[in-house]
ROGU-559638 format. One record per atom (N, C-alpha, C): x, y negated, z negated. Coordinates in pm, whole numbers, padded with zeros to 5 digits, always signed. Each point is the difference from the previous one (the first is absolute). Last residue first. Layout:
XYZ
...
! end
This chain:
+00409+01190-00284
-00120+00070-00045
-00021+00125+00085
+00343-00328+00082
+00038+00103-00098
-00119+00079-00050
-00040-00372+00306
+00063+00114+00066
+00038+00110-00098
-00180-00415-00156
-00101+00078+00071
+00059+00124+00063
+00293-00301-00207
-00085+00060-00101
-00107+00087+00065
+00274-00256+00282
+00075+00112-00060
-00084+00073-00105
-00179-00390+00188
+00004+00107+00101
+00072+00121-00058
+00006-00384-00257
-00133+00060-00004
-00007+00115+00100
+00390-00252+00005
-00007+00076-00125
-00135+00070-00013
+00064-00296+00358
+00073+00125+00022
-00001+00087-00125
-00183-00427-00037
-00087+00084+00084
+00069+00133+00027
+00249-00322-00226
-00108+00049-00086
-00094+00092+00078
+00338-00216+00241
+00058+00102-00087
-00107+00058-00092
-00116-00366+00266
+00015+00119+00085
+00056+00115-00084
-00021-00411-00208
-00135+00053+00018
+00004+00126+00084
+00397-00243-00060
-00035+00070-00124
-00141+00059+00008
+00165-00261+00369
+00073+00127-00017
-00043+00075-00126
-00355-00314+00241
+00132-00024-00056
+00063+00135-00032
-00373-00089+00395
+00029+00049-00135
+00140-00039-00044
-00212-00075+00440
-00020-00106-00099
+00033+00043-00143
+00000+00284+00401
+00118-00088-00001
-00011-00109-00106
-00208+00516+00011
-00041-00140+00014
+00121-00092-00016
-00022+00491-00056
+00057-00053+00123
-00032-00148+00021
-00175+00263-00364
+00143-00022-00021
+00070-00054+00124
-00465+00121+00014
+00022-00119-00082
+00149-00029-00015
-00131+00395+00222
-00030-00118+00081
+00028-00128-00078
+00044+00403-00231
+00104-00009+00103
-00020-00122+00089
-00330+00106-00317
+00118-00060-00063
+00116-00012+00097
-00397+00218+00146
-00023-00144-00023
+00125-00067-00059
+00015+00466+00050
-00009-00063+00131
-00016-00151-00014
-00015+00263-00387
+00137-00008+00052
+00003-00069+00136
-00420+00091-00194
+00068-00106-00073
+00143-00019+00053
-00253+00357+00171
-00056-00127+00044
+00074-00117-00065
+00116+00431-00145
+00045-00023+00138
-00052-00132+00056
-00148+00136-00429
+00142-00033-00003
+00050-00030+00141
-00441+00154-00049
+00014-00136-00053
+00146-00044+00002
-00091+00442+00121
-00051-00092+00103
+00017-00143-00046
+00108+00342-00303
+00100-00008+00108
-00045-00094+00111
-00296+00084-00369
+00120-00074-00040
+00098-00015+00116
-00514+00051+00129
+00091+00077-00083
+00128-00081-00025
-00469-00262+00090
+00101+00083+00067
+00082+00080-00100
-00358-00296-00153
-00051+00077+00114
+00102+00096+00061
+00021-00345-00366
-00029+00137-00046
-00031+00092+00117
+00317-00476-00058
-00122+00061+00051
-00013+00145-00049
+00377-00312-00072
-00103+00007-00104
-00125+00075+00044
+00375-00089+00293
+00046+00087-00108
-00104+00018-00109
-00095-00295+00362
+00021+00136+00051
+00036+00095-00114
-00028-00458-00099
-00133+00058+00024
+00012+00144+00048
+00395-00246-00046
-00057+00028-00132
-00136+00066+00014
+00201-00154+00391
+00073+00118-00050
-00056+00040-00137
-00163-00397+00188
-00048+00116+00076
+00066+00129-00050
+00155-00403-00174
-00132+00030-00055
-00061+00120+00071
+00397-00173+00167
+00027+00071-00124
-00132+00038-00069
-00024-00267+00382
+00035+00138+00037
+00034+00083-00124
-00088-00457-00062
-00121+00065+00051
+00028+00145+00035
+00360-00272-00124
-00083+00032-00116
-00127+00072+00042
+00277-00164+00337
+00062+00117-00063
-00081+00041-00123
-00126-00391+00226
-00029+00116+00084
+00059+00129-00058
+00089-00419-00216
-00138+00047-00018
-00032+00123+00084
+00510-00102-00172
-00099-00056+00093
-00137+00066-00016
+00356-00044-00407
-00033+00093+00109
-00106-00063+00089
+00169-00188-00415
+00094-00023+00111
-00031+00088+00121
-00230+00010-00437
-00037-00118+00079
+00091-00025+00119
-00160+00462-00275
+00119-00082+00027
-00037-00115+00094
-00290+00369-00135
-00007-00119-00086
+00119-00093+00020
-00039+00422+00226
-00114-00082+00042
-00010-00129-00080
+00329+00324-00116
+00032-00065+00127
-00113-00092+00045
-00072+00261-00382
+00104-00100-00027
+00036-00075+00127
-00291+00363+00041
-00067-00115-00062
+00101-00110-00031
+00164+00411+00158
-00070-00072+00107
-00068-00125-00055
+00200+00289-00308
+00104-00065+00080
-00062-00081+00114
-00286+00264-00262
+00051-00113-00079
+00106-00077+00078
-00168+00396+00189
-00101-00107+00006
+00044-00121-00081
+00270+00383-00020
+00007-00059+00134
-00099-00115+00012
-00011+00249-00394
+00128-00071+00008
+00014-00071+00134
-00372+00283-00063
-00013-00121-00081
+00127-00085+00007
-00003+00427+00206
-00079-00096+00075
-00013-00132-00076
+00217+00348-00221
+00079-00039+00117
-00075-00104+00082
-00221+00194-00365
+00104-00093-00045
+00085-00049+00116
-00328+00337+00061
-00059-00134-00003
+00105-00102-00044
+00162+00448+00248
-00057-00042-00128
-00055-00142+00010
+00090+00438+00346
+00016-00144-00015
-00067-00041-00130
+00222+00493+00108
-00123-00078-00004
+00032-00149-00022
+00301+00395+00246
-00010-00080-00121
-00124-00087+00007
! end
């Protein structure tokens, strides 16, 4: 199945919402920005970008400073990436 731009746009919108949340620690926002950059890059293939993003998101979700609802939002983004 081909990866559609709409799928990536939906994921990028979800990441942007998290980055704009004032309750999220700065170090987590920085790592979310890295994930956004990975997914937006034109250099790698879709599967490589997705795997890199999943790796980063897995590390972010393990952060002890995250609130439960933020962790759930990150897991939702992971699920969206895994379905691609």
